[in-house]
N, C-alpha and C positions, 0 to 999 in steps of 0.2 A: 709753499702753502703751509697751513697750520691745521693741526688736529686738536680739538678741545675735548678733554676727557672729564666728564662729570660723574661723580660717584655718590649715590644715595647712601648715606652712612647708616640708615636704619635697615635697609635691605641688602646692602653691600653690592648692589648692581651698578655697573658702570656703563654709561652711554658715551659713544664717541661720535663727534661731529666734525666733518671736514669744512674748513673755512678758507676762502681764497684770500682774505685779508686779516686785519688784526681785530676784528669784532665779529660776534656771532650772537644771534638771538634764538632762544629756545623757550619752551614752556616747562616749568617744573612744579612739583607738588608743594603746597604751602605747609607750614608747621613741620618742616623737615630739615635735618642737618645734611649738608653736602660738603664734598671736597672737590677741587678741580685743579687741573694742570693743563699746560699747553705743550704740544710737541711741534717744533718747527722742522719742516722737511724741505730739503733742497737736493740738488743732484749729487752732493757729496755725502749726504747722510741725514741723521736726525739728532735733534737736541731737545731734551725734556726739561721743562721749568721746575721750579719748586712746586710743592703741593700747598694749596691754600684751602681754608675751611670757612664756611659761612652757614648761617641759619636763615632759611627763608621763612619769615614769620607770618606773612599774610596779614591778618588783622593784628595791629599792635598789641603787645603783651608787656606786662611789667617785669616778667621774668621768663627766661627760656630754659629749656632742659639742657643739661650739659651735653657736649659731644661725646659719643662713645669713646672709651679709653682706647688708645693705641697700645697693643701688647708688644713690648720690645725685647724682653728676654724671659725665658728662653725662646728663641725663634721657633715659629711653627715649623714642624718637620725635623727639628734638630734631634740628634742623638747625644745623650749625656753619658759619659763613661763613669761607671761606678768603681772601676779598677778592682773588681772582684768583691767589693764590699756588699753587704746585704742592704744597706741604706746609704743614701747620699744626701747632702745638703744642697738644695736648689734655691737660688735666689731669683724671684720673679720680679720683673720691673715693667712698668707701664707709664704712659703719660696721659694726663687728664687735662681737658680744656673745657671752658664754658663760654658761650657767647656773652654772658654778663660779666666775664672776668674770672681769672683763676681763683680769686678770693671767694667766689660764690660756691665753690665745691666744698661740700660739708664732709663727705666721707666716701670711702670705697668699700665695697663688699667683695670678697674674694671667694671664688668657687673652684674646686679641684676634685677630680675623680678619674676613674678608669673607663667611664662610659660616655658621658655627654656633658660634663661640667655643670651638673645640677646640684652637687653637694656643696653647701656653703661651709667654708672652713673658717673664715673670719667675717663676722657680721658688720663690723665697723672699724675702720682705721683711717687716719688722715694722711698717711704717707703713701707714695706710689711705688713702694718696694716691700717685699716680704720674703723671708727665708723659711723654707719648710724642709723637714727631714722626711724623705719618701723612699719607698722600697724599690730596689732595682729589679730588672727583668719585666718591666711593665710599660704600657703606653698610658700617658696621662693627658687629660683634657682640662683646660682652664679658661676662665673668663673673669671679667671684672665688671661690676655694676657701679656706676658713678651716680651719686645723689647730691643735689645742690641744697642750699639752705632753705629753699621753698618746698622741698620734698619732691621736685622733679628728678627723674632718673633716666639713665640710658644704659644699655648693655653692650659690651664690646663683642667683637667676633670671638669665636672659640679657637684657642690655640691648642696645638697638640705636640707632644714630643715623647721620645722613648728614653728610658734609662736602662742601659745594658752593662 
């Protein structure tokens, strides 16, 4: 059997559907970015496919909002060792993607603080990596807002990590 997992990238909610064969039909919200994968199940175990993304546009549009950035480093829940130092250099990395093509991404805005990732640290940059000097002994929250050349934007999930 197969299990189809569809994630709404705006709300981060995942719905799972059981399918007896290699196709499945469901109803989804329009004007929404999604990701999906397939889990194949048999009596010896499970195998999960790659994850794919798509934008369900509904009414045709000439430009779509970018997908929310995938935060890759530091991993959410990670602990970074400061080795006794008062501050540490942390390199943040993410991946951006846009239904209109990667060249449609105009900029990223980077947010970082100790509460809820609402403090903008960098308003605009074109690369998907950033190094910051931050204090040890704290928990940090971060996110990235991706904006395309038409001014459409999307916000990543919030990642968190500790520096000890």
